[in-house]
C-alpha positions as CSV (number, residue, x, y, z in Angstrom):
1,M,67.8,92.4,122.3
2,Q,71.6,91.8,122.6
3,H,73.2,89.0,120.7
4,S,74.1,87.0,123.6
5,Q,69.7,87.1,124.7
6,L,69.0,85.2,121.6
7,A,71.8,82.5,120.8
8,P,75.6,82.3,121.6
9,F,77.5,82.8,118.4
10,P,78.2,79.6,116.3
11,D,80.9,77.7,118.1
12,D,83.1,76.1,115.2
13,L,83.6,79.2,113.1
14,P,86.4,79.2,110.8
15,F,87.7,82.3,112.1
16,R,88.6,84.6,115.9
17,I,86.7,87.2,116.5
18,V,89.0,90.0,117.8
19,S,86.6,92.9,118.5
20,K,83.9,94.0,119.9
21,T,80.7,95.1,117.8
22,I,81.6,97.8,115.1
23,G,78.0,98.3,113.6
24,Q,74.2,96.6,114.4
25,G,71.5,96.5,112.2
26,A,68.0,95.8,112.9
27,Y,68.4,91.7,113.0
28,A,72.4,91.9,112.2
29,W,75.6,92.6,114.3
30,F,79.3,93.2,112.8
31,V,82.6,92.1,114.3
32,I,86.1,92.5,113.6
33,C,87.8,89.0,113.1
34,L,91.0,87.1,111.8
35,A,90.9,84.0,110.3
36,S,91.5,81.5,107.8
37,L,88.7,81.0,105.6
38,M,88.9,77.5,104.7
39,S,86.4,76.5,101.7
40,S,85.8,73.0,103.6
41,K,83.9,75.1,106.2
42,T,80.8,75.9,104.2
43,N,79.0,74.6,101.7
44,H,79.6,77.8,99.5
45,D,82.2,78.6,97.2
46,C,84.0,81.8,97.1
47,S,85.9,84.5,94.7
48,I,88.7,85.0,96.8
49,K,90.1,82.7,99.4
50,R,92.2,83.8,102.1
51,A,94.3,80.7,103.6
52,C,96.5,81.5,107.3
53,P,96.8,80.0,110.5
54,V,94.0,81.0,112.9
55,K,96.3,82.3,115.0
56,S,97.8,84.6,112.6
57,D,97.6,88.6,112.6
58,N,96.0,88.7,109.5
59,P,93.9,88.9,107.3
60,I,91.8,91.3,109.0
61,F,88.0,91.7,107.7
62,A,84.4,92.0,108.8
63,V,82.3,89.7,109.4
64,K,78.1,89.9,109.9
65,F,75.8,88.0,111.9
66,V,72.6,87.3,110.9
67,H,69.8,85.8,113.5
68,K,67.9,84.0,110.9
69,E,65.1,83.3,113.3
70,Y,64.9,86.5,114.4
71,A,65.4,87.8,110.9
72,S,62.1,86.0,109.8
73,R,60.1,86.7,112.6
74,N,60.5,90.7,112.7
75,G,59.7,90.5,108.6
76,R,62.9,92.4,108.1
77,M,64.3,89.3,105.7
78,T,63.7,86.2,105.0
79,P,65.8,82.7,105.1
80,R,65.3,83.6,100.8
81,Q,65.8,87.0,101.0
82,L,69.3,86.4,102.8
83,Q,70.1,83.6,101.0
84,L,69.7,86.5,97.9
85,E,72.1,88.9,99.1
86,V,74.3,86.6,99.5
87,T,74.4,85.0,96.4
88,L,74.0,89.0,94.3
89,H,76.6,90.0,96.5
90,K,79.1,87.3,95.5
91,H,78.0,87.1,91.9
92,I,79.2,90.9,91.7
93,G,82.6,89.8,92.1
94,M,85.0,92.3,92.9
95,H,85.3,96.3,92.0
96,E,87.9,98.8,94.0
97,N,84.7,100.7,95.2
98,I,82.4,97.7,96.4
99,I,83.0,96.1,99.8
100,A,84.2,92.8,99.0
101,F,82.2,89.5,99.5
102,Y,84.7,86.8,101.1
103,Q,82.6,83.7,102.1
104,T,79.0,83.1,104.4
105,G,78.5,80.1,106.3
106,E,75.5,79.0,108.7
107,N,74.0,76.9,111.3
108,S,70.3,76.3,113.0
109,I,70.3,79.9,114.7
110,W,72.7,81.9,112.7
111,R,73.8,83.2,108.8
112,W,77.6,84.2,108.8
113,I,79.0,86.9,105.8
114,A,82.8,87.3,106.1
115,M,83.5,90.4,103.7
116,E,86.0,93.2,103.5
117,L,86.5,95.4,106.7
118,A,86.1,98.9,105.9
119,E,88.8,100.2,108.2
120,G,87.9,103.8,106.5
121,G,84.7,103.8,108.6
122,D,81.3,105.6,107.3
123,L,81.7,108.5,104.6
124,F,79.0,110.6,105.9
125,D,80.8,110.5,109.5
126,K,83.6,113.0,107.7
127,I,80.7,115.2,106.4
128,E,79.5,118.4,108.4
129,A,75.8,118.1,108.2
130,D,74.1,121.0,106.6
131,E,77.3,122.6,105.1
132,G,78.0,119.3,102.9
133,V,82.2,119.0,101.0
134,G,83.4,120.8,98.6
135,E,82.8,121.1,95.1
136,D,86.0,119.1,93.8
137,I,85.8,116.4,96.7
138,A,81.9,116.0,96.2
139,H,83.1,114.9,92.3
140,A,85.8,112.7,92.8
141,Y,83.4,110.3,95.5
142,F,80.5,110.9,93.0
143,V,83.0,109.3,90.3
144,Q,83.7,106.7,92.6
145,L,80.1,106.1,93.6
146,I,78.7,106.1,89.7
147,N,81.8,103.3,88.8
148,A,80.6,101.2,91.9
149,V,76.9,101.4,90.5
150,D,77.4,101.0,87.1
151,Y,79.8,97.7,87.9
152,M,77.0,96.3,89.1
153,H,74.4,97.1,87.0
154,S,76.7,95.6,84.4
155,K,76.4,92.4,86.1
156,G,73.0,92.7,85.9
157,V,72.0,93.7,89.7
158,G,70.2,96.7,90.9
159,H,71.3,97.8,94.9
160,R,68.2,99.0,95.3
161,D,68.9,100.8,99.0
162,I,71.4,103.7,98.1
163,K,71.9,106.2,100.5
164,P,74.6,107.1,103.1
165,E,74.5,104.5,105.6
166,N,75.4,102.2,103.1
167,I,78.6,104.4,101.4
168,L,81.8,103.2,103.6
169,L,85.5,104.1,102.6
170,S,89.1,101.8,102.4
171,A,91.8,103.2,105.1
172,D,92.8,105.1,102.0
173,G,89.7,107.0,101.6
174,N,87.8,105.7,98.9
175,L,84.4,105.0,98.4
176,K,83.1,101.6,99.4
177,I,79.1,100.6,98.7
178,A,78.2,97.9,101.1
179,D,74.4,96.0,101.8
180,F,73.1,94.1,99.2
181,G,69.8,93.2,101.8
182,L,67.7,94.7,99.1
183,A,69.3,94.1,95.9
184,T,67.4,92.6,93.1
185,L,69.0,90.9,89.9
186,F,67.0,92.7,86.9
187,R,68.7,91.6,84.4
188,Y,69.8,87.9,83.0
189,N,71.0,85.9,80.4
190,G,69.6,89.3,78.2
191,K,66.2,89.0,79.3
192,E,65.1,92.1,81.9
193,K,62.7,92.3,84.8
194,L,60.9,94.9,86.6
195,S,60.9,95.1,90.5
196,V,57.6,95.7,91.9
197,S,59.0,95.9,96.0
198,L,58.6,98.8,97.7
199,C,62.1,99.2,99.5
200,G,64.2,101.6,100.6
201,S,64.8,104.8,102.2
202,P,62.6,107.6,102.0
203,P,64.2,110.5,101.2
204,Y,66.5,108.5,98.6
205,I,63.8,106.6,96.7
206,A,62.3,107.1,93.4
207,P,59.2,107.9,92.8
208,E,58.5,105.1,90.9
209,V,59.4,103.0,93.3
210,I,56.2,104.4,95.5
211,S,54.0,104.8,92.9
212,R,54.7,101.2,90.2
213,S,55.1,98.9,93.3
214,T,52.4,96.3,94.5
215,R,51.0,97.5,98.3
216,D,48.1,97.1,99.6
217,H,46.8,94.3,97.6
218,A,47.2,96.5,94.4
219,K,49.6,95.1,92.0
220,G,51.8,97.3,90.5
221,S,53.3,98.0,86.9
222,G,56.7,97.7,87.9
223,Y,60.0,99.9,88.6
224,R,62.9,99.6,86.3
225,A,66.2,98.6,89.4
226,D,68.7,100.2,87.2
227,L,67.0,103.8,87.5
228,V,65.8,104.1,90.4
229,D,70.1,103.5,91.0
230,I,70.4,106.8,89.6
231,W,68.1,108.2,91.0
232,S,69.6,107.6,94.4
233,C,72.8,108.4,93.6
234,G,71.7,111.7,92.5
235,V,70.2,112.5,96.1
236,V,73.5,111.4,97.2
237,L,75.1,113.3,95.2
238,F,72.9,116.6,96.4
239,V,74.0,115.7,99.6
240,L,77.4,115.8,99.7
241,L,77.0,119.1,98.1
242,V,75.1,121.0,100.6
243,G,75.3,118.5,103.3
244,N,71.3,117.9,103.2
245,T,68.5,115.9,101.6
246,P,66.4,117.7,99.2
247,W,63.2,116.6,100.0
248,D,61.6,114.1,103.2
249,S,60.2,111.6,100.0
250,P,59.4,112.1,96.4
251,T,55.6,112.7,96.7
252,E,52.8,115.4,97.1
253,E,53.0,115.5,100.7
254,S,56.5,116.7,100.6
255,Y,56.1,120.0,100.4
256,E,60.2,120.3,99.1
257,Y,59.2,117.6,96.6
258,C,56.0,119.6,95.0
259,E,58.1,122.7,94.5
260,Y,60.4,121.0,92.7
261,L,57.8,119.7,90.5
262,K,55.8,123.1,89.9
263,S,59.0,125.0,89.5
264,K,59.9,122.0,86.6
265,L,63.1,121.1,88.2
266,N,64.2,124.3,89.2
267,P,63.3,125.1,92.2
268,K,64.3,128.7,94.3
269,D,65.1,127.1,97.8
270,E,68.1,127.6,100.0
271,L,69.3,124.1,99.6
272,W,69.2,124.2,95.2
273,A,70.8,127.5,95.3
274,R,73.7,126.6,96.9
275,L,74.2,124.2,94.4
276,P,77.0,124.9,92.1
277,P,75.5,125.3,88.3
278,G,76.9,122.4,86.8
279,A,76.2,120.2,89.5
280,A,72.5,121.1,89.1
281,S,72.2,121.2,86.0
282,L,73.3,117.2,85.9
283,L,70.5,116.4,89.1
284,R,67.7,117.6,87.7
285,G,68.2,114.7,84.9
286,M,69.6,112.5,87.3
287,M,66.5,113.0,89.3
288,H,64.5,113.7,86.3
289,P,60.5,111.8,87.5
290,D,59.7,111.0,84.1
291,T,62.1,107.5,83.6
292,T,62.5,108.1,80.1
293,Q,64.0,111.3,80.1
294,R,66.1,110.3,83.5
295,L,69.9,110.5,82.4
296,T,71.7,106.8,82.2
297,M,74.6,105.9,83.2
298,G,76.6,106.8,79.7
299,A,74.7,110.2,79.9
300,I,75.6,111.0,83.6
301,R,79.6,110.1,82.4
302,Q,79.4,112.4,79.3
303,H,77.8,114.9,81.4
304,P,80.7,118.5,81.9
305,W,80.5,118.3,85.5
306,V,81.6,114.5,85.8
307,D,83.4,114.5,82.6
308,R,86.0,117.1,83.7
309,E,89.7,117.6,85.0
310,T,90.0,117.0,88.6
311,T,93.2,116.9,90.7
312,F,91.5,114.7,93.4
313,L,91.6,111.3,91.3
314,A,94.1,109.6,90.3
315,P,93.8,108.4,86.3
316,D,93.1,104.3,87.8
317,G,89.8,106.6,89.8
318,R,91.3,106.1,93.2
319,L,91.8,109.4,95.4
320,A,95.0,110.9,94.3
321,N,96.1,112.8,97.5
322,P,94.1,110.8,100.4
323,V,95.6,113.3,102.9
324,R,95.4,116.1,101.0
325,V,91.3,115.4,100.8
326,A,91.2,113.8,104.6
327,T,92.3,117.6,105.8
328,N,90.0,118.9,103.6
329,M,87.2,116.9,105.4
330,F,88.7,116.9,108.9
331,E,88.7,120.9,109.0
332,S,84.8,121.5,107.9
333,L,83.8,119.6,110.6
334,H,82.4,122.5,113.0
335,I,79.9,123.1,116.1
336,D,78.5,127.0,116.1
337,M,78.6,127.4,119.8
338,T,76.3,130.4,119.6
339,Q,73.8,129.1,117.1
340,D,70.1,128.2,118.5
341,P,70.3,124.9,118.7
342,M,66.5,124.7,117.4
343,S,67.7,126.0,114.5
344,I,69.3,123.2,113.6
345,S,66.9,121.4,111.7
346,Q,65.3,120.4,107.8
347,P,63.9,123.7,106.5
348,K,59.9,123.7,106.0
349,P,59.6,119.7,106.8
350,S,56.6,118.2,105.5
351,P,53.6,117.7,107.9
352,S,53.3,114.4,107.0
353,S,53.9,111.3,105.1
354,A,52.8,109.1,102.5
355,L,55.6,106.7,103.6
356,N,54.6,106.7,106.8
357,G,53.9,103.4,107.8
358,A,53.1,102.8,104.4
359,P,53.7,98.4,103.8
360,M,56.3,97.1,101.7
361,E,56.6,93.8,100.3
362,L,59.6,91.3,99.7
363,E,59.7,89.3,96.2
364,S,57.8,86.4,96.1
365,V,59.0,83.0,98.3
366,A,57.0,80.5,97.4
367,G,54.2,82.1,96.7
368,Q,53.8,84.1,99.6
369,K,54.9,87.8,100.3
370,R,56.2,89.5,103.5
371,K,55.3,93.2,104.4
372,R,57.4,95.2,106.0
373,Q,58.0,98.6,107.1
374,L,59.8,100.8,104.3
375,T,62.8,102.1,106.2
376,G,62.4,98.6,108.2
377,P,61.1,97.5,112.1
378,E,59.7,100.6,114.1
379,E,61.3,97.9,117.4
380,P,65.0,96.8,116.7
381,I,67.2,94.7,118.4
382,E,67.9,97.1,121.4
383,E,71.6,98.3,120.8
384,P,74.5,96.2,122.6
385,V,76.5,98.0,125.0
386,D,80.0,95.7,123.8
387,W,81.5,98.6,121.8
388,D,84.8,99.7,122.4
389,G,84.7,102.3,125.0
390,P,87.2,105.5,124.7
391,P,90.7,105.4,126.1
392,R,91.6,106.1,129.1
393,L,93.5,109.7,130.1
394,T,96.8,107.6,131.1
395,Q,100.2,109.5,132.7
396,E,102.2,107.8,130.4
397,Y,103.0,110.9,128.8
398,S,106.6,112.0,127.1
399,Q,106.6,115.8,129.8
400,P,108.5,114.8,132.8
401,R,107.3,115.2,136.1
402,T,107.0,118.5,137.6
403,R,107.8,119.1,141.8
404,K,104.1,121.1,141.4
405,G,102.7,117.6,142.8
406,L,101.4,114.9,141.1
407,R,97.5,116.3,140.6
408,Q,99.0,119.4,138.7
409,S,101.2,117.0,136.6
410,S,98.2,114.8,135.8
411,Q,95.8,117.6,134.7
412,Q,98.7,118.6,132.3
413,V,99.1,115.3,131.2
414,Y,95.6,115.3,130.6
415,Q,95.2,118.8,128.6
416,E,98.1,117.5,126.2
417,Q,96.0,114.4,125.7
418,L,93.1,115.8,124.4
419,L,94.6,118.8,122.6
420,D,96.0,115.3,120.2
421,E,92.0,114.0,120.3
422,P,90.9,114.6,116.7
423,S,87.2,114.8,117.8
424,M,87.9,118.1,120.1
425,S,89.2,120.1,116.5
426,Q,85.4,120.6,116.0
427,F,84.8,122.9,119.0
428,S,87.7,125.3,118.2
429,A,87.1,128.9,116.4
430,T,89.6,127.4,113.7
431,P,89.0,124.1,113.1
432,S,92.7,121.9,112.5
433,V,94.3,118.7,112.4
434,P,96.5,118.0,115.5
435,L,99.9,118.5,114.8
436,S,100.4,115.0,116.0
437,R,98.2,113.7,113.2
438,T,99.7,115.8,110.5
439,Q,104.0,115.4,111.0
440,H,103.8,111.3,109.5
441,A,100.6,111.2,107.9
442,Q,100.6,109.0,104.7
443,R,97.3,107.9,104.6
444,F,93.7,109.1,104.5
445,G,93.3,107.6,108.0
446,D,96.4,109.3,109.5
447,I,94.1,112.0,109.1
448,V,90.7,111.1,109.7
449,P,90.0,108.1,112.5
450,P,87.3,105.6,110.8
451,S,85.2,105.6,113.8
452,S,82.3,108.8,114.0
453,L,83.4,112.3,115.6
454,T,80.4,112.5,117.5
455,K,82.0,112.5,120.9
456,F,83.1,115.3,123.4
457,F,84.8,115.3,126.5
458,S,83.8,117.1,130.2
459,P,85.4,117.8,133.7
460,W,81.6,117.2,134.6
461,S,80.7,113.7,136.9
462,G,79.2,110.8,134.9
463,D,76.5,111.4,137.1
464,L,75.9,115.0,136.8
465,L,76.4,114.9,132.4
466,A,74.0,112.0,132.3
467,Q,71.3,114.6,133.7
468,L,72.2,117.5,131.5
469,I,72.3,115.4,128.5
470,C,68.5,114.1,129.3
471,Q,67.3,117.6,129.9
472,S,68.7,118.6,126.6
473,L,67.3,115.4,125.1
474,E,63.6,116.4,126.7
475,L,63.7,119.7,124.8
476,L,64.0,118.3,121.5
477,H,61.5,115.9,122.2
478,I,63.5,112.4,123.3
479,Q,62.7,110.6,126.2
480,S,66.2,108.5,127.7
481,T,66.7,107.3,130.8
482,P,70.2,106.8,132.1
483,E,71.2,103.0,132.6
484,P,74.2,101.9,134.2
485,V,75.9,99.6,132.3
486,S,78.6,96.6,133.9
487,D,79.2,94.6,130.7
488,G,81.8,96.0,128.9
489,F,82.5,99.5,130.2
490,D,83.8,100.9,133.5
491,D,81.9,102.7,135.3
492,A,79.9,104.0,132.4
493,I,75.9,104.7,132.0
494,V,74.4,104.3,128.6
495,L,71.4,107.0,127.5
496,R,69.3,104.6,125.1
497,I,68.1,106.7,121.5
498,R,65.0,105.9,119.6
499,M,63.4,108.5,117.7
500,R,62.2,109.6,114.1
501,D,64.7,111.9,112.1
502,D,63.6,115.3,110.4
503,R,62.6,113.1,107.6
504,N,60.8,111.5,109.4
505,C,62.9,108.1,109.7
506,P,63.7,106.0,112.3
507,M,66.9,106.7,114.1
508,S,68.5,104.9,117.1
509,G,72.2,104.5,118.8
510,V,73.4,104.8,122.4
511,I,75.1,107.7,124.5
512,V,77.6,106.1,126.5
513,I,78.7,108.2,128.8
514,Q,82.1,107.4,130.5
515,N,84.8,108.8,133.3
516,I,87.8,108.4,131.5
517,S,90.0,110.4,134.6
518,E,89.7,111.3,137.9
519,D,88.4,115.2,136.4
520,C,87.1,113.9,132.5
521,T,84.2,112.6,131.0
522,C,83.5,110.9,127.8
523,A,80.0,111.4,126.3
524,E,80.4,109.3,123.0
525,F,76.9,109.3,120.5
526,K,77.1,105.8,118.7
527,K,74.7,105.6,115.9
528,S,73.1,101.8,115.4
529,K,70.4,102.6,112.7
530,G,69.7,106.0,110.7
531,D,70.9,108.5,108.6
532,P,74.4,109.7,109.6
533,L,74.2,113.2,108.9
534,Q,70.7,113.3,110.6
535,W,72.7,111.6,114.1
536,R,75.5,114.0,113.5
537,R,72.5,117.1,114.0
538,L,71.3,115.6,116.7
539,F,74.8,115.1,118.1
540,K,75.1,119.7,117.1
541,K,71.7,120.5,119.0
542,V,73.0,118.5,121.9
543,V,76.3,120.1,122.3
544,I,75.5,123.2,122.1
545,L,72.3,123.0,124.6
546,C,75.2,121.0,126.3
547,K,78.1,123.5,126.1
548,D,78.5,125.0,129.3
549,A,80.2,121.1,130.3
550,V,82.1,120.7,127.2
551,I,86.1,121.3,127.1
552,K,86.9,123.1,124.5
553,P,90.6,123.7,123.1
554,E,90.8,127.4,124.0
555,D,90.2,125.6,127.2
556,Q,92.6,123.5,127.5
557,S,95.4,126.0,126.3
558,Q,94.8,128.7,128.4
């Protein structure tokens, strides 16, 4: 269900929307806006006020729209929980590694939240599934993550949902934590309280969130929100280093987690074997099931793997050389077309999960509790198709026309444009940044685009390519029917994806298939909900199954 099917956006917004949808959750939409955010427009003060003419081209920021009735009706978020998200995000204040809160407003239908735009996109869109990033880059982003979480904790706020989906990048490639929908105030006026809500994503939550939460009419003993954040940061570091989570959930139903406990936190499986020794020691301390032995923030900062010299971070905590980091990450994205697509999956998956279908409760609201699924509702709002589509290949290019005819000239132009397309590199035997992007690169985004690179180009027609992709999805036990789209794209076909990923977490999105020239079609995989690395893993499987229809750089250079 699109937002236009629920209700139109408010018509008295103190800003103008300048983009189509850039992101979507189970009950919210994100758009890019230009604005003059005047305090008189809402009943809330703002720690930062941006004043400029409404018709100005800056500042640019993101706005989250939440349909209040839909969110409440589907058990995803009560009005009080939504207000708490706004209050805590505002309370945290400004930090280099946290998405800044600007302002909020509402009418009877919608709540909008204006915030800093993460111009660099999602961090984990730039990381290869099952491979991760280099140790020094992982160290740099981990330090920025810890800086942000430590700052939140100093304000008494626990995030409780730290995972790749909520880790974004600035235009210069610096880490930004987002989404405070599950945040809680665990310390106020010197007094601390325990949390009892079962919340988070199964692969990233701490075991005590499950064992000490209130559910199934049983009152839980409670857990410390700051300590569960430390556990989640450990899992994120693990994923940065190896491109995979250590388990699907920290329960006895998880084979990998049981091995972790039986081995006294020193498993011998292939993922742990790939960790640098210093990082492995740190992770065992951060992901200790006994909360009394889990590393504190102070101990984490003093750990030798964290407190070491690095050329990737400047003294102020920002990336010292964003272009270098971006180039390294970009050239690590690679799809091996000879690989068996069925082998691209989690090792030894658990046959079941204790969290599959387990109810979760939000904090008490006026004496009532609202149950929800641990990873959100199974039937999210149908993904909109109003994203900006891929640019059409044009003949307006620097190369002069030849006398060999328009068609041959057009094909040459298209080939040269595709060679400059960033997403093409991942299909090369030796991935590299296009020369056109390196010549004048000064920022992270000059090398790595903010959008996901989960797309490919094909000489096949849209109809034939849609059929091939559907057949590939069927081999992966995913059902999807091609749908023509008349709103937002010309000559486009959409395949909707709704599934459980390899870690048994819900994942959804769309595959948009669009003709961008007479001889070229683009298939773009756009995630709506789920783990970015799991979405890329799906993309890789489909690409390999469709490899005969995929244009590769080597094809263009011949």
